[in-house]
N, CA and C atoms as a LAMMPS dump frame, in Angstrom:
ITEM: TIMESTEP
0
ITEM: NUMBER OF ATOMS
357
ITEM: BOX BOUNDS ff ff ff
-5.0000000000000000e+02 5.0000000000000000e+02
-5.0000000000000000e+02 5.0000000000000000e+02
-5.0000000000000000e+02 5.0000000000000000e+02
ITEM: ATOMS id mol type element x y z
1 1 1 N -308.098 405.966 140.043
2 1 2 C -306.789 406.402 139.6
3 1 3 C -306.903 407.84 139.09
4 2 1 N -305.975 408.655 139.473
5 2 2 C -305.971 410.048 139.04
6 2 3 C -305.544 410.143 137.581
7 3 1 N -305.927 411.232 136.968
8 3 2 C -305.503 411.471 135.592
9 3 3 C -303.984 411.537 135.517
10 4 1 N -303.467 411.011 134.45
11 4 2 C -302.021 411.014 134.246
12 4 3 C -301.659 411.981 133.132
13 5 1 N -302.314 413.126 133.129
14 5 2 C -302.024 414.157 132.142
15 5 3 C -301.735 415.461 132.872
16 6 1 N -301.107 416.383 132.171
17 6 2 C -300.863 417.704 132.754
18 6 3 C -302.19 418.444 132.832
19 7 1 N -302.414 419.091 133.938
20 7 2 C -303.656 419.838 134.115
21 7 3 C -303.525 421.274 133.634
22 8 1 N -302.317 421.667 133.299
23 8 2 C -302.093 423.01 132.759
24 8 3 C -301.3 422.876 131.472
25 9 1 N -301.412 423.873 130.642
26 9 2 C -300.62 423.911 129.413
27 9 3 C -299.273 424.524 129.756
28 10 1 N -298.252 423.724 129.791
29 10 2 C -296.926 424.243 130.079
30 10 3 C -295.915 423.464 129.266
31 11 1 N -294.785 424.031 129.114
32 11 2 C -293.712 423.365 128.406
33 11 3 C -292.41 423.723 129.103
34 12 1 N -291.696 422.688 129.494
35 12 2 C -290.407 422.885 130.161
36 12 3 C -289.324 422.73 129.097
37 13 1 N -289.098 423.808 128.373
38 13 2 C -288.225 423.783 127.201
39 13 3 C -286.809 423.293 127.499
40 14 1 N -286.25 423.692 128.636
41 14 2 C -284.887 423.259 128.966
42 14 3 C -284.828 421.744 129.154
43 15 1 N -285.842 421.206 129.814
44 15 2 C -285.883 419.749 130.026
45 15 3 C -286.04 419.039 128.691
46 16 1 N -286.942 419.538 127.866
47 16 2 C -287.178 418.918 126.552
48 16 3 C -285.904 418.919 125.728
49 17 1 N -285.207 420.02 125.665
50 17 2 C -283.965 420.113 124.884
51 17 3 C -282.89 419.184 125.437
52 18 1 N -282.776 419.129 126.747
53 18 2 C -281.781 418.245 127.382
54 18 3 C -282.065 416.782 127.043
55 19 1 N -283.315 416.388 127.18
56 19 2 C -283.684 414.991 126.926
57 19 3 C -283.592 414.672 125.441
58 20 1 N -284.001 415.592 124.596
59 20 2 C -283.975 415.383 123.149
60 20 3 C -282.571 415.006 122.68
61 21 1 N -281.538 415.613 123.283
62 21 2 C -280.154 415.325 122.91
63 21 3 C -279.741 413.895 123.265
64 22 1 N -280.413 413.291 124.235
65 22 2 C -280.023 411.954 124.674
66 22 3 C -280.831 410.832 124.012
67 23 1 N -281.882 411.196 123.286
68 23 2 C -282.712 410.19 122.618
69 23 3 C -282.048 409.773 121.314
70 24 1 N -281.962 408.486 121.096
71 24 2 C -281.331 407.958 119.885
72 24 3 C -282.204 408.23 118.661
73 25 1 N -281.59 408.197 117.485
74 25 2 C -282.368 408.377 116.247
75 25 3 C -283.413 407.27 116.084
76 26 1 N -284.48 407.585 115.382
77 26 2 C -285.578 406.622 115.193
78 26 3 C -285.104 405.303 114.599
79 27 1 N -284.152 405.347 113.67
80 27 2 C -283.662 404.117 113.036
81 27 3 C -283.04 403.181 114.075
82 28 1 N -282.294 403.754 115.012
83 28 2 C -281.652 402.96 116.064
84 28 3 C -282.71 402.429 117.03
85 29 1 N -283.676 403.245 117.369
86 29 2 C -284.752 402.812 118.271
87 29 3 C -285.561 401.686 117.658
88 30 1 N -285.766 401.72 116.346
89 30 2 C -286.468 400.637 115.666
90 30 3 C -285.686 399.336 115.79
91 31 1 N -284.382 399.396 115.563
92 31 2 C -283.529 398.207 115.678
93 31 3 C -283.565 397.671 117.111
94 32 1 N -283.512 398.557 118.089
95 32 2 C -283.57 398.146 119.488
96 32 3 C -284.908 397.489 119.816
97 33 1 N -285.985 398.054 119.304
98 33 2 C -287.312 397.473 119.535
99 33 3 C -287.397 396.07 118.927
100 34 1 N -286.86 395.898 117.735
101 34 2 C -286.841 394.574 117.093
102 34 3 C -286.002 393.59 117.914
103 35 1 N -284.882 394.064 118.443
104 35 2 C -284.016 393.241 119.294
105 35 3 C -284.801 392.723 120.493
106 36 1 N -285.54 393.624 121.165
107 36 2 C -286.277 393.216 122.36
108 36 3 C -287.48 392.342 122.037
109 37 1 N -288.013 392.415 120.826
110 37 2 C -289.123 391.534 120.443
111 37 3 C -288.722 390.066 120.543
112 38 1 N -287.453 389.783 120.252
113 38 2 C -286.972 388.396 120.304
114 38 3 C -287.097 387.838 121.719
115 39 1 N -287.015 388.698 122.715
116 39 2 C -287.125 388.266 124.109
117 39 3 C -288.584 388.048 124.518
118 40 1 N -289.513 388.26 123.606
119 40 2 C -290.936 388.164 123.915
120 40 3 C -291.508 386.77 123.866
121 41 1 N -290.677 385.761 123.922
122 41 2 C -291.141 384.375 123.862
123 41 3 C -290.485 383.585 124.993
124 42 1 N -291.295 382.954 125.832
125 42 2 C -290.743 382.265 127.007
126 42 3 C -289.855 381.078 126.632
127 43 1 N -290.118 380.433 125.498
128 43 2 C -289.254 379.328 125.071
129 43 3 C -287.865 379.855 124.73
130 44 1 N -287.811 380.974 124.022
131 44 2 C -286.508 381.547 123.691
132 44 3 C -285.775 382.008 124.95
133 45 1 N -286.51 382.558 125.903
134 45 2 C -285.891 382.966 127.172
135 45 3 C -285.313 381.743 127.892
136 46 1 N -286.07 380.666 127.89
137 46 2 C -285.595 379.437 128.552
138 46 3 C -284.318 378.928 127.88
139 47 1 N -284.284 378.977 126.56
140 47 2 C -283.09 378.551 125.826
141 47 3 C -281.911 379.465 126.165
142 48 1 N -282.155 380.764 126.196
143 48 2 C -281.081 381.697 126.544
144 48 3 C -280.584 381.484 127.965
145 49 1 N -281.504 381.217 128.883
146 49 2 C -281.078 380.931 130.266
147 49 3 C -280.211 379.683 130.308
148 50 1 N -280.617 378.649 129.584
149 50 2 C -279.841 377.407 129.553
150 50 3 C -278.45 377.662 128.987
151 51 1 N -278.397 378.419 127.894
152 51 2 C -277.104 378.69 127.261
153 51 3 C -276.243 379.641 128.082
154 52 1 N -276.843 380.333 129.032
155 52 2 C -276.034 381.182 129.92
156 52 3 C -275.262 380.336 130.925
157 53 1 N -275.665 379.077 131.071
158 53 2 C -274.975 378.159 131.982
159 53 3 C -273.926 377.345 131.234
160 54 1 N -274.293 376.886 130.03
161 54 2 C -273.375 376.032 129.277
162 54 3 C -273.758 376.019 127.808
163 55 1 N -272.758 375.821 126.941
164 55 2 C -273.103 375.593 125.544
165 55 3 C -273.787 374.236 125.453
166 56 1 N -274.696 374.108 124.497
167 56 2 C -275.481 372.875 124.385
168 56 3 C -275.794 372.584 122.927
169 57 1 N -276.037 371.313 122.64
170 57 2 C -276.488 370.927 121.303
171 57 3 C -278.016 370.946 121.277
172 58 1 N -278.572 370.9 120.09
173 58 2 C -280.02 370.985 119.907
174 58 3 C -280.744 369.87 120.654
175 59 1 N -280.218 368.649 120.582
176 59 2 C -280.924 367.53 121.225
177 59 3 C -280.936 367.684 122.747
178 60 1 N -279.861 368.214 123.322
179 60 2 C -279.837 368.439 124.772
180 60 3 C -280.785 369.564 125.178
181 61 1 N -280.837 370.626 124.376
182 61 2 C -281.773 371.719 124.663
183 61 3 C -283.207 371.205 124.583
184 62 1 N -283.492 370.404 123.552
185 62 2 C -284.842 369.853 123.381
186 62 3 C -285.23 368.993 124.578
187 63 1 N -284.303 368.161 125.048
188 63 2 C -284.584 367.317 126.212
189 63 3 C -284.792 368.174 127.457
190 64 1 N -283.977 369.203 127.614
191 64 2 C -284.062 370.068 128.782
192 64 3 C -285.399 370.783 128.867
193 65 1 N -285.86 371.316 127.743
194 65 2 C -287.091 372.113 127.78
195 65 3 C -288.317 371.311 127.363
196 66 1 N -288.139 369.991 127.192
197 66 2 C -289.25 369.097 126.848
198 66 3 C -289.933 369.538 125.555
199 67 1 N -289.123 369.631 124.512
200 67 2 C -289.61 370.078 123.215
201 67 3 C -289.009 369.198 122.13
202 68 1 N -289.417 369.423 120.902
203 68 2 C -288.848 368.675 119.788
204 68 3 C -287.603 369.382 119.273
205 69 1 N -286.723 368.619 118.648
206 69 2 C -285.528 369.212 118.071
207 69 3 C -285.903 370.213 116.973
208 70 1 N -286.955 369.916 116.24
209 70 2 C -287.415 370.813 115.184
210 70 3 C -287.85 372.159 115.756
211 71 1 N -288.608 372.125 116.842
212 71 2 C -289.074 373.362 117.473
213 71 3 C -287.902 374.154 118.041
214 72 1 N -286.953 373.462 118.654
215 72 2 C -285.768 374.123 119.21
216 72 3 C -284.933 374.736 118.089
217 73 1 N -284.757 373.997 117
218 73 2 C -284.001 374.517 115.861
219 73 3 C -284.637 375.789 115.314
220 74 1 N -285.949 375.814 115.251
221 74 2 C -286.665 377.009 114.79
222 74 3 C -286.358 378.2 115.702
223 75 1 N -286.431 377.993 117.014
224 75 2 C -286.152 379.073 117.966
225 75 3 C -284.692 379.508 117.889
226 76 1 N -283.795 378.559 117.703
227 76 2 C -282.368 378.891 117.592
228 76 3 C -282.087 379.71 116.327
229 77 1 N -282.811 379.43 115.243
230 77 2 C -282.657 380.235 114.023
231 77 3 C -283.028 381.687 114.293
232 78 1 N -284.12 381.884 115.041
233 78 2 C -284.546 383.241 115.389
234 78 3 C -283.488 383.912 116.262
235 79 1 N -282.974 383.183 117.248
236 79 2 C -281.95 383.729 118.145
237 79 3 C -280.655 384.03 117.401
238 80 1 N -280.304 383.175 116.435
239 80 2 C -279.102 383.428 115.63
240 80 3 C -279.28 384.645 114.746
241 81 1 N -280.457 384.783 114.147
242 81 2 C -280.668 385.93 113.25
243 81 3 C -280.651 387.25 114.023
244 82 1 N -280.941 387.191 115.316
245 82 2 C -280.882 388.39 116.165
246 82 3 C -279.508 388.548 116.819
247 83 1 N -278.571 387.705 116.439
248 83 2 C -277.197 387.725 116.974
249 83 3 C -277.145 387.503 118.477
250 84 1 N -278.077 386.708 118.998
251 84 2 C -278.078 386.407 120.429
252 84 3 C -277.315 385.127 120.739
253 85 1 N -277.286 384.209 119.779
254 85 2 C -276.531 382.967 119.97
255 85 3 C -275.62 382.738 118.773
256 86 1 N -274.602 381.928 119.006
257 86 2 C -273.689 381.511 117.947
258 86 3 C -273.57 379.999 118.015
259 87 1 N -272.976 379.415 117.006
260 87 2 C -272.84 377.96 116.993
261 87 3 C -271.487 377.557 116.417
262 88 1 N -271.121 376.322 116.74
263 88 2 C -269.937 375.72 116.127
264 88 3 C -270.177 374.221 116.037
265 89 1 N -269.537 373.609 115.064
266 89 2 C -269.685 372.172 114.838
267 89 3 C -268.529 371.421 115.476
268 90 1 N -268.883 370.287 116.046
269 90 2 C -267.882 369.345 116.543
270 90 3 C -268.277 368.002 115.947
271 91 1 N -267.634 367.66 114.842
272 91 2 C -268.051 366.465 114.109
273 91 3 C -269.414 366.722 113.482
274 92 1 N -270.382 365.871 113.833
275 92 2 C -271.74 366.032 113.295
276 92 3 C -272.659 366.77 114.261
277 93 1 N -272.12 367.155 115.393
278 93 2 C -272.933 367.832 116.409
279 93 3 C -272.697 369.336 116.35
280 94 1 N -273.81 370.09 116.42
281 94 2 C -273.741 371.547 116.423
282 94 3 C -274.014 372.015 117.846
283 95 1 N -273.088 372.786 118.39
284 95 2 C -273.226 373.327 119.734
285 95 3 C -273.558 374.812 119.66
286 96 1 N -274.469 375.228 120.519
287 96 2 C -274.894 376.624 120.59
288 96 3 C -274.437 377.229 121.905
289 97 1 N -274.142 378.525 121.851
290 97 2 C -273.779 379.274 123.051
291 97 3 C -274.249 380.714 122.863
292 98 1 N -274.239 381.47 123.956
293 98 2 C -274.601 382.876 123.855
294 98 3 C -273.559 383.599 123.015
295 99 1 N -273.999 384.575 122.261
296 99 2 C -273.098 385.294 121.372
297 99 3 C -272.057 386.107 122.133
298 100 1 N -272.456 386.708 123.264
299 100 2 C -271.506 387.444 124.087
300 100 3 C -272.082 387.648 125.491
301 101 1 N -271.297 388.267 126.366
302 101 2 C -271.693 388.427 127.769
303 101 3 C -272.883 389.369 127.936
304 102 1 N -273.144 390.216 126.958
305 102 2 C -274.266 391.149 127.077
306 102 3 C -275.6 390.414 127.195
307 103 1 N -275.72 389.303 126.497
308 103 2 C -276.977 388.557 126.492
309 103 3 C -277.265 388.016 127.889
310 104 1 N -276.247 387.456 128.524
311 104 2 C -276.409 386.954 129.887
312 104 3 C -276.786 388.098 130.827
313 105 1 N -276.183 389.249 130.645
314 105 2 C -276.488 390.421 131.472
315 105 3 C -277.936 390.864 131.288
316 106 1 N -278.409 390.873 130.045
317 106 2 C -279.796 391.263 129.772
318 106 3 C -280.765 390.314 130.469
319 107 1 N -280.517 389.013 130.342
320 107 2 C -281.39 388.014 130.972
321 107 3 C -281.355 388.151 132.487
322 108 1 N -280.164 388.235 133.066
323 108 2 C -280.07 388.292 134.529
324 108 3 C -280.635 389.602 135.076
325 109 1 N -280.428 390.707 134.367
326 109 2 C -280.99 391.987 134.813
327 109 3 C -282.512 391.951 134.741
328 110 1 N -283.043 391.371 133.683
329 110 2 C -284.499 391.229 133.566
330 110 3 C -285.07 390.379 134.69
331 111 1 N -284.41 389.272 135.001
332 111 2 C -284.87 388.401 136.087
333 111 3 C -284.797 389.129 137.418
334 112 1 N -283.734 389.861 137.631
335 112 2 C -283.572 390.638 138.861
336 112 3 C -284.733 391.624 139.01
337 113 1 N -285.068 392.299 137.924
338 113 2 C -286.168 393.266 137.94
339 113 3 C -287.496 392.571 138.29
340 114 1 N -287.759 391.449 137.65
341 114 2 C -289.003 390.712 137.891
342 114 3 C -289.08 390.223 139.334
343 115 1 N -287.99 389.662 139.827
344 115 2 C -287.987 389.128 141.192
345 115 3 C -288.112 390.234 142.242
346 116 1 N -287.483 391.383 142.018
347 116 2 C -287.602 392.514 142.945
348 116 3 C -289.01 393.092 142.91
349 117 1 N -289.608 393.103 141.746
350 117 2 C -290.95 393.649 141.564
351 117 3 C -291.975 392.85 142.368
352 118 1 N -291.701 391.553 142.541
353 118 2 C -292.616 390.695 143.271
354 118 3 C -292.553 390.85 144.776
355 119 1 N -291.549 391.579 145.263
356 119 2 C -291.396 391.735 146.732
357 119 3 C -292.32 392.789 147.272
């Protein structure tokens, strides 16, 4: 593999200034990085994929992914704290769904990227 560094000392000031204007502040980038960390767990991804099809209760999610309700509840707490899922009660049953359409878009775009990469 060839070196991936510049072989000469140069600076493209116009490019740097142009790009610098489009980079978000560090505080926002930190929040974005934390947001994407939540997607770093395959169980949470599986739950998000399931909820992109239909709202579900904890026991149905647990049965679907072959897990315990306790483990699913733990993952749902993480997803809720990241504002990726929301819930509502119907009697004694709590149903979960994606918080908004952006989450489904993120999952489907990521899958599209992975599947295209494999071709």
